Kinemage of the C-alpha trace (Angstrom):
@kinemage 1
@onewidth
@group {chain A} dominant
@subgroup {mainchain}
@vectorlist {calphas} color= white
{ca met a 1} P 0.203 0.019 -0.051
{ca lys a 2} L 2.739 2.280 1.049
{ca lys a 3} L 4.514 1.400 -2.204
{ca ile a 4} L 1.485 2.139 -4.220
{ca ser a 5} L 1.211 5.708 -2.158
{ca trp a 6} L 4.571 6.801 -3.320
{ca leu a 7} L 4.202 5.749 -6.974
{ca ile a 8} L 1.037 7.886 -7.064
{ca val a 9} L 2.868 10.885 -5.725
{ca phe a 10} L 5.636 10.509 -8.173
{ca gly a 11} L 3.467 10.226 -11.113
{ca ser a 12} L 1.582 13.100 -10.007
{ca leu a 13} L 5.060 15.218 -9.715
{ca ile a 14} L 5.842 14.106 -13.164
{ca leu a 15} L 2.681 15.106 -14.574
{ca tyr a 16} L 2.880 18.517 -12.784
{ca cys a 17} L 6.427 19.123 -14.217
{ca cys a 18} L 5.213 18.104 -17.856
{ca lys a 19} L 2.402 20.369 -17.336
{ca lys a 20} L 4.481 23.196 -16.013
{ca glu a 21} L 7.057 22.960 -18.898
{ca lys a 22} L 4.129 22.967 -21.572
{ca gln a 23} L 2.778 25.972 -20.018
{ca asp a 24} L 6.393 27.669 -20.327
{ca glu a 25} L 6.661 26.885 -23.538
{ca val a 26} L 3.655 28.720 -24.817
{ca leu a 27} L 2.978 32.317 -23.123
{ca gln a 28} L 0.351 34.654 -23.517
{ca asp a 29} L -0.026 36.352 -26.993
{ca asn a 30} L 0.875 33.067 -28.789
{ca leu a 31} L 4.704 33.531 -27.878
{ca leu a 32} L 6.747 30.355 -28.287
{ca leu a 33} L 9.638 29.218 -26.473
{ca ile a 34} L 12.530 28.825 -28.697
{ca lys a 35} L 15.161 26.360 -27.211
{ca gly a 36} L 18.539 27.932 -28.110
{ca gly a 37} L 21.766 26.187 -29.327
{ca val a 38} L 24.430 26.729 -31.915
{ca phe a 39} L 24.081 27.409 -35.641
{ca ile a 40} L 26.211 28.457 -38.535
{ca asn a 41} L 24.525 31.815 -39.536
{ca lys a 42} L 26.092 32.663 -42.728
{ca lys a 43} L 24.716 35.976 -43.395
{ca ser a 44} L 24.133 37.626 -40.056
{ca asn a 45} L 26.123 40.501 -38.506
{ca leu a 46} L 28.599 37.466 -37.093
{ca tyr a 47} L 29.546 36.487 -40.663
{ca lys a 48} L 30.368 32.898 -41.383
{ca lys a 49} L 30.852 32.017 -37.715
{ca asn a 50} L 29.036 29.477 -35.222
{ca val a 51} L 26.702 31.676 -33.540
{ca phe a 52} L 25.338 30.650 -29.995
{ca val a 53} L 21.508 31.712 -29.503
{ca gly a 54} L 20.254 31.591 -26.263
{ca asp a 55} L 16.622 30.540 -25.211
{ca phe a 56} L 14.098 33.444 -26.218
{ca tyr a 57} L 10.246 33.597 -26.881
{ca ile a 58} L 8.939 34.549 -30.054
{ca gly a 59} L 5.718 35.484 -31.559
{ca arg a 60} L 4.013 32.551 -33.399
{ca phe a 61} L 2.177 35.105 -35.802
{ca glu a 62} L 3.005 38.615 -37.124
{ca val a 63} L 1.430 41.351 -34.903
{ca thr a 64} L -2.177 41.705 -36.344
{ca gln a 65} L -3.934 44.882 -36.614
{ca lys a 66} L -6.306 43.929 -34.221
{ca glu a 67} L -3.412 43.540 -31.493
{ca trp a 68} L -2.071 46.947 -32.966
{ca ile a 69} L -5.203 48.833 -32.497
{ca glu a 70} L -5.602 47.325 -29.004
{ca ile a 71} L -2.307 48.801 -27.961
{ca met a 72} L -1.909 51.735 -30.249
{ca gly a 73} L -5.421 53.165 -30.696
{ca asn a 74} L -4.855 53.590 -34.740
{ca asn a 75} L -4.485 51.580 -37.736
{ca pro a 76} L -1.923 52.741 -40.262
{ca ser a 77} L -2.445 49.689 -42.418
{ca glu a 78} L -3.084 49.743 -46.420
{ca phe a 79} L -5.159 46.697 -46.495
{ca lys a 80} L -7.557 46.568 -43.542
{ca ala a 81} L -8.959 43.646 -41.508
{ca asp a 82} L -8.453 42.619 -37.836
{ca asn a 83} L -6.470 39.444 -38.746
{ca leu a 84} L -4.261 40.884 -41.235
{ca pro a 85} L -0.856 41.519 -40.171
{ca val a 86} L -0.315 45.398 -39.334
{ca glu a 87} L 1.918 47.193 -41.901
{ca met a 88} L 2.994 50.578 -42.717
{ca val a 89} L 4.849 50.788 -39.475
{ca ser a 90} L 8.414 52.003 -38.896
{ca trp a 91} L 10.890 50.748 -36.823
{ca tyr a 92} L 10.128 53.655 -34.306
{ca asp a 93} L 6.370 52.821 -34.459
{ca cys a 94} L 7.328 49.104 -33.371
{ca ile a 95} L 9.815 50.012 -30.800
{ca thr a 96} L 6.560 52.264 -29.369
{ca tyr a 97} L 4.379 49.312 -29.661
{ca cys a 98} L 6.670 46.939 -27.552
{ca ile a 99} L 7.146 49.414 -24.771
{ca lys a 100} L 3.122 50.298 -24.455
{ca lys a 101} L 2.695 46.657 -24.601
{ca ser a 102} L 5.024 45.880 -21.801
{ca lys a 103} L 3.717 48.696 -19.849
{ca lys a 104} L -0.115 47.396 -20.193
{ca asp a 105} L 1.309 43.658 -19.429
{ca gly a 106} L 2.846 44.767 -16.547
{ca leu a 107} L 6.597 43.840 -17.830
{ca lys a 108} L 9.640 45.945 -17.591
{ca pro a 109} L 10.356 47.539 -21.043
{ca tyr a 110} L 13.228 46.749 -22.945
{ca tyr a 111} L 13.456 49.992 -25.042
{ca lys a 112} L 13.412 53.417 -23.604
{ca ile a 113} L 12.916 55.983 -26.137
{ca tyr a 114} L 14.471 59.701 -25.684
{ca lys a 115} L 12.558 61.739 -28.487
{ca asp a 116} L 14.449 65.237 -27.559
{ca ser a 117} L 17.832 63.537 -28.311
{ca ile a 118} L 19.486 62.728 -31.473
{ca asp a 119} L 21.377 59.235 -31.940
{ca ser a 120} L 24.754 60.036 -32.697
{ca phe a 121} L 25.586 56.727 -34.018
{ca asn a 122} L 22.505 56.994 -36.750
{ca lys a 123} L 24.384 57.735 -39.938
{ca ser a 124} L 21.458 57.719 -42.159
{ca glu a 125} L 20.649 60.404 -44.718
{ca phe a 126} L 17.000 59.138 -45.024
{ca asp a 127} L 16.049 58.871 -41.315
{ca thr a 128} L 13.902 61.623 -40.682
{ca ile a 129} L 13.427 61.122 -37.024
{ca lys a 130} L 16.707 59.767 -35.475
{ca trp a 131} L 15.615 59.249 -31.906
{ca leu a 132} L 17.662 57.869 -29.422
{ca val a 133} L 16.697 54.482 -28.362
{ca lys a 134} L 18.391 52.579 -25.330
{ca ile a 135} L 17.908 49.160 -24.168
{ca asn a 136} L 17.760 47.140 -21.087
{ca pro a 137} L 18.932 43.907 -22.017
{ca lys a 138} L 17.751 42.139 -18.430
{ca ala a 139} L 14.093 43.527 -19.042
{ca asn a 140} L 11.575 41.198 -19.472
{ca gly a 141} L 9.301 43.360 -21.670
{ca tyr a 142} L 8.786 42.990 -25.398
{ca arg a 143} L 11.242 43.702 -28.192
{ca leu a 144} L 11.955 42.950 -31.805
{ca pro a 145} L 14.007 39.723 -32.404
{ca thr a 146} L 17.650 40.084 -33.371
{ca glu a 147} L 18.887 38.996 -36.898
{ca ile a 148} L 20.386 35.815 -35.262
{ca glu a 149} L 17.233 35.003 -33.282
{ca trp a 150} L 15.007 35.677 -36.298
{ca glu a 151} L 17.085 33.341 -38.578
{ca tyr a 152} L 17.520 30.816 -35.910
{ca ala a 153} L 13.921 30.834 -35.486
{ca ala a 154} L 12.851 30.546 -39.116
{ca gly a 155} L 15.201 28.041 -39.903
{ca gly a 156} L 13.600 25.707 -37.375
{ca gly a 157} L 15.768 26.022 -34.575
{ca gln a 158} L 17.149 22.834 -33.100
{ca leu a 159} L 14.503 20.932 -35.068
{ca ser a 160} L 15.648 22.467 -38.547
{ca arg a 161} L 15.328 20.266 -41.222
{ca his a 162} L 17.476 23.110 -43.341
{ca tyr a 163} L 14.962 24.040 -45.589
{ca thr a 164} L 15.572 27.322 -48.035
{ca tyr a 165} L 12.358 28.781 -46.695
{ca ser a 166} L 10.778 28.786 -43.529
{ca gly a 167} L 9.266 25.466 -43.194
{ca ser a 168} L 9.737 24.245 -46.878
{ca asn a 169} L 11.927 24.220 -49.552
{ca met a 170} L 8.871 25.090 -51.741
{ca val a 171} L 7.800 28.657 -51.389
{ca glu a 172} L 4.261 28.393 -52.229
{ca asp a 173} L 3.459 26.179 -49.024
{ca val a 174} L 4.588 28.768 -46.404
{ca ala a 175} L 4.543 32.129 -48.141
{ca trp a 176} L 2.167 34.726 -49.682
{ca tyr a 177} L 4.558 36.427 -52.436
{ca trp a 178} L 4.211 38.357 -55.550
{ca arg a 179} L 3.003 35.342 -57.438
{ca asn a 180} L 0.286 33.914 -55.369
{ca cys a 181} L -1.259 36.769 -53.058
{ca gly a 182} L -3.400 38.099 -55.597
{ca asp a 183} L -6.593 37.597 -57.751
{ca thr a 184} L -4.667 34.808 -59.944
{ca leu a 185} L -1.414 32.943 -59.895
{ca leu a 186} L 1.079 35.113 -61.903
{ca thr a 187} L 3.922 33.169 -63.913
{ca gln a 188} L 5.437 36.089 -65.663
{ca his a 189} L 8.560 38.036 -64.755
{ca trp a 190} L 8.194 40.397 -61.644
{ca asp a 191} L 6.352 43.746 -62.565
{ca tyr a 192} L 4.862 46.035 -60.242
{ca lys a 193} L 2.207 47.233 -62.549
{ca ile a 194} L 1.067 43.566 -63.095
{ca ile a 195} L 1.130 43.025 -59.244
{ca glu a 196} L -0.978 46.009 -58.712
{ca lys a 197} L -3.407 45.030 -61.599
{ca asn a 198} L -3.673 41.776 -59.548
{ca asn a 199} L -5.006 42.860 -56.646
{ca cys a 200} L -1.768 41.699 -54.626
{ca lys a 201} L -1.705 42.111 -51.055
{ca thr a 202} L -1.144 40.647 -47.288
{ca his a 203} L -3.238 37.821 -46.217
{ca pro a 204} L -4.758 36.820 -42.737
{ca val a 205} L -1.905 35.465 -40.330
{ca gly a 206} L -1.444 31.743 -39.979
{ca asp a 207} L -3.172 30.620 -43.282
{ca lys a 208} L -0.135 28.953 -44.702
{ca ala a 209} L 1.773 25.983 -43.241
{ca pro a 210} L 4.212 26.359 -40.008
{ca asn a 211} L 7.840 25.904 -39.942
{ca glu a 212} L 9.414 23.042 -37.757
{ca leu a 213} L 8.712 25.150 -34.610
{ca gly a 214} L 5.122 26.048 -35.256
{ca leu a 215} L 5.997 29.818 -36.417
{ca tyr a 216} L 3.925 31.049 -39.233
{ca asp a 217} L 4.724 33.427 -42.024
{ca met a 218} L 8.202 33.709 -41.196
{ca thr a 219} L 8.170 33.615 -44.857
{ca gly a 220} L 6.387 36.169 -46.816
{ca asn a 221} L 3.474 38.068 -46.296
{ca val a 222} L 5.128 41.064 -44.670
{ca arg a 223} L 8.835 42.124 -43.942
{ca glu a 224} L 9.780 41.916 -40.453
{ca trp a 225} L 11.793 44.477 -38.665
{ca cys a 226} L 14.626 43.212 -36.533
{ca thr a 227} L 16.211 45.195 -33.552
{ca asp a 228} L 19.626 45.324 -35.164
{ca trp a 229} L 21.588 47.661 -37.529
{ca tyr a 230} L 22.087 46.340 -40.688
{ca glu a 231} L 25.856 45.805 -41.493
{ca asn a 232} L 28.036 43.763 -43.397
{ca asn a 233} L 31.751 43.649 -44.305
{ca lys a 234} L 31.023 46.418 -46.887
{ca met a 235} L 28.505 48.748 -44.857
{ca pro a 236} L 29.101 49.819 -41.439
{ca gly a 237} L 25.960 49.716 -38.764
{ca gly a 238} L 24.468 53.038 -38.317
{ca his a 239} L 22.579 53.612 -41.932
{ca phe a 240} L 19.779 51.096 -41.820
{ca arg a 241} L 17.751 48.419 -39.450
{ca ser a 242} L 17.370 45.213 -40.446
{ca gln a 243} L 14.449 43.426 -42.027
{ca arg a 244} L 13.779 39.702 -42.743
{ca gly a 245} L 11.493 37.150 -44.346
{ca gly a 246} L 10.517 38.954 -47.682
{ca gly a 247} L 6.997 40.105 -48.076
{ca trp a 248} L 4.056 40.134 -50.475
{ca ile a 249} L 5.752 42.277 -53.049
{ca gly a 250} L 8.933 40.504 -52.916
{ca val a 251} L 10.493 37.703 -55.330
{ca glu a 252} L 11.594 34.380 -54.200
{ca leu a 253} L 14.999 35.196 -53.234
{ca tyr a 254} L 13.974 37.880 -50.693
{ca ser a 255} L 11.859 35.084 -48.834
{ca glu a 256} L 14.700 32.937 -48.378
{ca asn a 257} L 15.717 32.385 -44.795
{ca ser a 258} L 19.160 33.770 -45.210
{ca asp a 259} L 18.156 36.653 -47.252
{ca arg a 260} L 18.843 39.985 -45.357
{ca gly a 261} L 17.050 43.031 -46.096
{ca tyr a 262} L 17.242 46.712 -44.521
{ca phe a 263} L 15.670 50.140 -44.604
{ca glu a 264} L 15.641 53.410 -42.802
{ca ala a 265} L 14.064 53.075 -39.616
{ca ser a 266} L 11.787 55.888 -40.293
{ca gly a 267} L 10.470 54.170 -43.403
{ca val a 268} L 7.126 52.227 -43.776
{ca gly a 269} L 5.634 50.199 -46.644
{ca pro a 270} L 2.460 48.169 -46.854
{ca asp a 271} L 4.489 44.817 -47.045
{ca gln a 272} L 6.462 45.739 -43.902
{ca gly a 273} L 5.478 44.718 -40.403
{ca phe a 274} L 6.819 42.874 -37.370
{ca arg a 275} L 6.631 40.031 -34.575
{ca ile a 276} L 7.274 40.271 -30.966
{ca cys a 277} L 9.781 38.590 -28.657
{ca arg a 278} L 10.956 38.519 -25.197
{ca asn a 279} L 13.511 37.219 -23.225
{ca lys a 280} L 13.559 34.097 -21.398
{ca ser a 281} L 13.889 35.436 -17.741
């Protein structure tokens, strides 16, 4: 009898631990826990090096217009619907969203904006804002992913099958991009006039297949802002902020996991959105 009692207690502990681990894997707002590790990041700021990525949380979906309106009280998007990804948002807009949402959810903001100060590191001739933005790396609030985190998550993390796109080698399986996001499937060469005439646009988040980690739309739909300055061995940081994942306007190449995009931090576009991230405390 005593042995059976101990077995019941032991079994209950196992069930509790499994349940607790499952709860830790998914936070509110569909944030998934990404288990860290080492991977070869071929085109990041740490060019051609083995990069270690720590554990972090990232949004299962791109931030929707409904989520944006709840925090910001407006909707700048060109294509409007609650479950479409928010677009026409600058890097500064996304940072502001992260700060406001963190405060609303009782978290310590990762970013702090000094609107009266110009960022001396910002060398962009196109950025019309140039606010000074400082970070608190130990804060538990929302933030944008780093380029390294983004590529690691898009590629499937430790579950990676090394697909070209996020979840498949066939872009159509996982992405809304210029050929398939309009009234008919386009088969000719890329032409913006044809794209416009075909009513190409964003689509509801989560309609395509997820990647190995259960993340949706890491390929296509909208380009996603990252927190980093864009830099490589020819261009120093301070000019543009990084973007990843391609968008509905972009060609297949721009949707590859390894492809790096960039834009001035104050810039906006109808194929430009983001997803949120958090440190694992």
